[in-house]
N, C-alpha and C positions, 0 to 999 in steps of 0.2 A: 853764359848769359846771352839772352836773345839780342839780336841786332834789329834795327829798324828795317822793315821790308816794304817795298812797293810792288804791288802785283797788278799788272794790266789784265782787265777782265775780258774774257771771251768765252763763248760757248764751246761745247764739245765739237761742234761742226765748224768752229772757227769764226763765227759772227762776233763782231766787236763794236758794232754801232747800235745804240739803244735809245729808245724813249724811256723816260724815267718818271716814276711816281713815288714821292717820298712823304712819309709821315714823320717829320723831323723830331717832334717832341718824344716820339715813341721809338725812334731808332730803327724803323723798318722801311722797306722800299721794294718796288717792283721794277724790273728791267724788261723791256719788250723789244725783241729783235725785228728786223725788217721782214723776216719770214713769219712774224706774228707768234713767235714762241715767247713764253713768259717765264721769268726767273725771279725768285725772291732773294734779296741780299742776305748773306750770312744765315743764321738759324732762326729766321723769323716766321716760319711756317705756322706755328701754333697761334701766334699773336696777330698775324695779318688778318685772318678771317674775323677775329673778334673786333678789331679796330675798324674794319670797313663796313660793319653792319649799319652804322649811322651815316657814314659819308665816304664815298670813294675818292681818293686823292686825285688832284688834277695833274696833268703832265707838266713837267718842268719845261720852261721855254727860255732860250737865250735872248739877250737884248736885241740880237739880229733877227729874231723870230723863228730861228731854227728849233726843231724839237728833237734833234738827233745829236747824241754825244758818245764819245769814247769815255770809258770809266776805268779808274784805277783805285785800288784800295791801299791806303798807307797804314801799315801796322806799326803801332808804337809800343815798344817793349815795356814791361813792368820791371823796374830795376831789381836786380838780385834774384830774378826768377827765370823760368823758361817760358813764361806766358806773355801775352800781350794785354795791355791795359786799356787801349783805345784804338779805334780804327777810323781814319779820316777817309771819307768818300770824295774823290777828286774827279771832276768832270771836265772834258775838253770838247767844246762845240766843234762839230765836224765841218761847219761852214766858215766860221770866222776864227777858229782856234782859241777862243776865249776860255781861260781856265777859271774854275770856281770850286769852292769846297762847301757844298750845300749842307753837309751833315757830318757830325762827329758822333761816334757811338762808343760809349763807355762799356768796358767789359769787366764784370765784377765776379767772375768765377774762373775755375781752373778744371781741367786743362783747356787751353785755347787752340791746340794744334789743329783741330778739325776746322776751325775758321779760316785757316790759310790753305788747307788741303781742299776744302770745298767752300769757296767763297760765295757761290750762288747755288740755289736749289731750283730745279725745274718745277714749275707750277702750272699744270695743264688747265686748271679752272680757277683763275684768280678772283672771280666775281661771285662766288657762292654766297648766298644768303641763307641764314638759318636762325632759329629762335634762340638768340643769345641775349642775356640780360646782365648789365652791370649797373647796380644801384649805388648811389652815394648818400651819405648822411653825416652831417655835423651833429654829434651827440654829446650830452653830458654823461656822467657815470650812471645817473638814475635812468636816463633814456636807454642805455645799454642793458641795465638790469630788467627794465620793462620788456625789452625785446627778447631777452633770454627767457623770461617768464612766459611769454607768448609761445615761444618755440617749444618749451617743455610742456606747458599745461594745456594750450589750445591746439597746437598742431600735433602734440604727442610724438615728437621726433626723438630719435636717438641722437645724443650730442657727444661729439668727440672733440678733443682739443690737442693741439700740438703746442707744447709749452715746456718751460723749464721751471723747476721748483727750488727755492732757496732752502738750505745752503748748498745742496748738491749741484744745482745749476747745469744739469744734463737734460738734453731735449728728450721729451717723452711724447708719445702719441697714444692716447687711450680714451676709452669711453668715460664720461664724467656725469655725476649727478648734478642737480640744480645747485645744491649746496656747495659742491666742489667747484662748479663753474663760477659762482659768485666769489668764492675764495680766490680763484685764479685771477680774476679781474681786479681784486682789491688788496690782497695780502701777500707781499713778498714773492710774487710770481711774475714771470715774463711769458706772455703767450704770443704765438706767431699767427695761428689761425684757429677758428672754430669751424667744425663741419657738422651739418645736420642731415640726417638720413632716416627714412622710414624703416629701412632694413638695417639689421645688425651688420656692421662692417668687420671683415677680417683684416685687422690692422696691418698684419705682415704683408698683405698684398699691395699696400701703398707705401711700403718702406723702400727707399732708394739705397741707403747704406746706414750702417751703424759704426760709429767710431768712439773715441774717448769723450767726445762732446755729446754723445747720445744719438738719437734717431734723426735722419734726414728723409723727408718725404719726397716722393716723385712729384714732378711739376703738374699742376692742373688736374688733380685727381677728381675734380667735380665736372670735368668736361664730358667724359664718356659715361660716367656712372650717375645715378640719380642722387646727387649730393648738392647741397647748398653750402657755399663757403662764406664765412664772415672773416674779413681780415682784422688783424690788430690795427689800432688807429694810427694814421699818419699825423704827426704833429705839424700843423701848418702855423708857423710862428705868427702870433698876434690874432689868429683867426679861430683856432680851436682844434679839436680832434676830428679827423675825417675818416669815416669807415666806408669800406667797400663790401657790397654783397654781390656775389657772382653765382649764377646758375644758367643752365640752358635746357630747354625742353626738346631740343633736337641736338644731334652731334654729327660730326663728320667722320666718315669711315672710308678711307682711300678715295676721297673726293666726292663721295656720295652722302647726301643728307639722310639721316635716319631718325625716326621719332623715338623719344622716350615714352614712358607709359602715361596713359590718361590720368592715373592716380597722382603721378608726380606733377603733372601740369595743374591739376586741381589744387595741390598743396602750394605750388608757387603762386597761383592766382590768389589763393586765400592770404598768402603772405603779403603780396602787393596791396591787396585791398585793405588789410590791417594797417599797413604803413601809411596809406593814403588817409585813413580815418584818424590816425593818431599823431601824425607829424605834419610839419609845414612843407608844402610843395612849391612854394613861390620861386625857388632858385632855378627851377627848370624841370624838364622831363626826367623822370627816374631819380629825382632828388627828394629826400625825406628827412627833414631836419627837426631837431627838438626846438621848441619855441625859444628857450633861453639861448641856445647855441646859435640859432638863426639871428636873433636880435644882436648878439655880439658880433656876428659876421657882418651884418649890415652896418652896424655902427663903425666898424673898422673901415669898411669900404667908403662910407660917407665921409669919414674923417680925411680920407686921401684925396677927395675931390677938391 
């Protein structure tokens, strides 16, 4: 069984005093040394760039105004396993020695050995901007059906779904028809994500592993390829069902920004225009809500005031 571990963070060259930028809600952060070398905490490389497209996080400051800290990671074991379930980031001000725990990161996967062997990752270009989009929508079931109808009939895209089917309940990843897509979202199925692509996809290329529970996909298959992802809804208690649509018209290749095709950008522009024309955008930029779902959301918020 794993024991709790505290690891003092330093770079390969021995630097151990950092400026810190954290995105607490997302569990990612950047450490900058006095020699201006940058390191991402844990395995946050893929997510960091997505999250900073709208706002770059500010530097952490101590109450004594110092911006420099020593950093330790406190690894909390998951009982009965060889993994860690949580990592507490502990900072100590180099000027006044004040200790704080500004962020706790939950770990929901296995194995976690890499997180202790490589607690930070060198990041030569932490401020890269690229054409990344994350759209959010509070939708009813009818809103989702209308969206899928647009994807199939207007954009003429190939539609793939990662889902499990009752009673087998094993994860599948396969191309689906409109009728099958509607069945998946309504009748005895559980889906994880839909994926939309102009090109036919070779599904095995996106498979991470197959076990008794079925197929597990690689992370972020929409990032490099010309794919639009629609997540299964997040149930926001009292507010409704929240969907995320992800795509990017550029991608990162070893720190360099590369363009996807003009055809794909035209498709994603058409998608956004349709969402603007058919849904409520009052919640903010890149928000497209069904009228009924939006009214329910606002009623809940107003009742809390």
